[in-house]
C-alpha positions, -999 to 999 in steps of 0.1 A, spaced: -863 238 329 -827 250 320 -802 219 328 -782 223 360 -744 224 354 -720 197 367 -685 212 368 -658 184 360 -626 185 382 -604 159 373 -575 154 397 -557 128 377 -525 128 356 -542 106 327 -577 120 320 -584 124 282 -590 161 284 -571 177 313 -549 151 327 -521 166 349 -533 200 347 -542 204 383 -510 193 402 -519 199 436 -549 199 461 -547 234 461 -549 241 425 -578 216 423 -596 234 451 -589 267 434 -603 253 400 -633 242 420 -639 274 435 -637 293 402 -662 266 384 -688 274 411 -683 310 407 -688 306 371 -721 290 377 -715 255 383 -744 240 404 -721 209 415 -685 200 412 -676 166 401 -643 154 415 -627 126 399 -593 107 410 -592 78 386 -595 84 346 -621 62 329 -610 72 295 -607 39 272 -580 17 285 -571 38 315 -552 21 342 -569 14 374 -559 38 406 -551 19 440 -578 28 466 -549 46 486 -542 69 457 -578 78 448 -586 89 482 -553 110 485 -563 127 452 -597 133 458 -609 138 497 -588 169 504 -606 184 476 -641 172 486 -635 182 523 -623 219 513 -651 227 484 -680 214 508 -666 233 538 -670 262 515 -703 255 510 -702 241 474 -721 209 466 -698 183 455 -701 151 436 -677 122 436 -669 103 405 -658 70 413 -664 31 411 -651 22 448 -673 18 476 -645 31 501 -640 63 481 -673 67 481 -676 64 519 -648 88 527 -661 114 501 -698 116 518 -681 118 552 -660 148 538 -693 163 526 -700 150 492 -738 152 481 -737 130 451 -723 99 441 -714 94 403 -704 58 390 -695 53 355 -704 16 362 -739 22 378 -729 7 414 -720 -25 396 -678 -24 401 -678 -28 436 -699 -53 454 -703 -28 486 -714 3 463 -751 -5 464 -754 -8 501 -731 24 507 -755 44 484 -782 30 500 -772 40 536 -768 78 525 -791 104 513 -769 114 483 -783 117 449 -770 89 426 -759 89 389 -759 53 374 -745 55 340 -743 29 312 -709 13 303 -704 -22 291 -677 -39 307 -648 -15 321 -629 11 310 -604 -12 298 -626 -33 279 -655 -12 269 -647 -1 235 -645 -36 226 -678 -43 237 -693 -16 214 -720 -38 197 -757 -30 199 -785 -44 182 -802 -9 187 -782 13 209 -810 32 225 -832 4 233 -799 -14 245 -787 12 268 -823 17 278 -827 -15 290 -795 -18 308 -802 12 328 -837 3 335 -821 -30 351 -795 -8 372 -823 16 384 -844 -15 393 -812 -29 410 -808 3 429 -843 5 442 -842 -33 454 -811 -21 472 -829 3 493 -822 36 471 -853 56 469 -860 64 430 -864 103 439 -824 101 445 -815 83 409 -804 100 379 -796 81 345 -765 89 322 -764 71 288 -728 69 288 -716 91 257 -684 81 246 -684 47 271 -683 15 247 -699 35 221 -688 42 186 -698 74 166 -732 60 152 -741 44 187 -735 80 202 -754 100 176 -783 73 177 -783 79 214 -782 117 210 -806 119 184 -832 99 205 -823 115 240 -859 121 247 -868 83 248 -846 80 281 -871 99 299 -894 70 298 -869 56 324 -887 80 350 -859 95 366 -838 126 356 -812 125 330 -775 135 330 -756 142 298 -718 141 299 -706 147 263 -681 175 268 -648 174 247 -657 136 237 -639 122 207 -672 122 187 -667 159 181 -633 156 161 -651 125 146 -678 146 131 -661 181 125 -621 170 120 -593 167 141 -589 190 174 -574 185 206 -598 182 236 -589 216 246 -601 227 214 -635 211 215 -656 239 230 -678 246 200 -689 209 196 -693 205 233 -717 236 232 -737 221 205 -739 189 224 -748 209 256 -776 226 238 -790 193 224 -793 181 261 -812 212 268 -836 208 238 -840 172 251 -848 182 288 -819 166 304 -818 177 342 -779 177 344 -752 189 319 -718 177 329 -691 202 316 -656 212 314 -661 249 304 -685 260 328 -688 297 321 -692 294 283 -717 266 290 -736 288 314 -740 316 287 -750 292 261 -778 280 283 -787 316 293 -792 325 255 -809 292 249 -832 299 280 -843 333 266 -854 318 233 -872 290 253 -886 308 282 -912 281 291 -882 261 297 -861 283 314 -849 277 352 -872 293 378 
């Protein structure tokens, strides 16, 4: 199957790739509408940067940034995901119409998150990240990156199911760039297929990540489209279900060409 597209909509002043670009809810809503029109299957709205060393955002500010955008896009009939580690933001976003929870801490940062996720019907993305955005890069130590990340995700999937979240609602994300150096990221990308053994759909979020300039030479985040497309197509080859991307129209075009070359895997 051709991967579905999750469009990244950051309503933050400090995200690594596009922080501060959307200064108001109206601008963010317009950007979300445009991404959906360009082919995004869902819009992932985040109000707190999770880049390395990012400063945590107070609950009230994260709600102010995200909920009006969630509500407007959901009211327009557009599937919406909320990118948050806070249970209260999850609750408010679900009430506003979100249909997916995307938590970089795999529902571990907030003790109430598992219960919130269990009480709803939304899909839930569990991502691998050691520690927190403030500490993760100092924890990038692995015996075997693939085996270690797999074990972490397997444990979080088990915790989610034990909390009452149906396995059919769960998605796993190996967390490219989160507490991982270049060689760790490359090891995971080379062996992405191994994560299918988790038994849930996979999400790959590698768009504009720092491994691109680490491999290909210096480039600001907004100039990393070619590398991002290469990573997206690697995900498609590996059979991931979701690609989380900044450049929706360009990724959709690349996947259409990919699907024509691989018709057995094309989306029905």
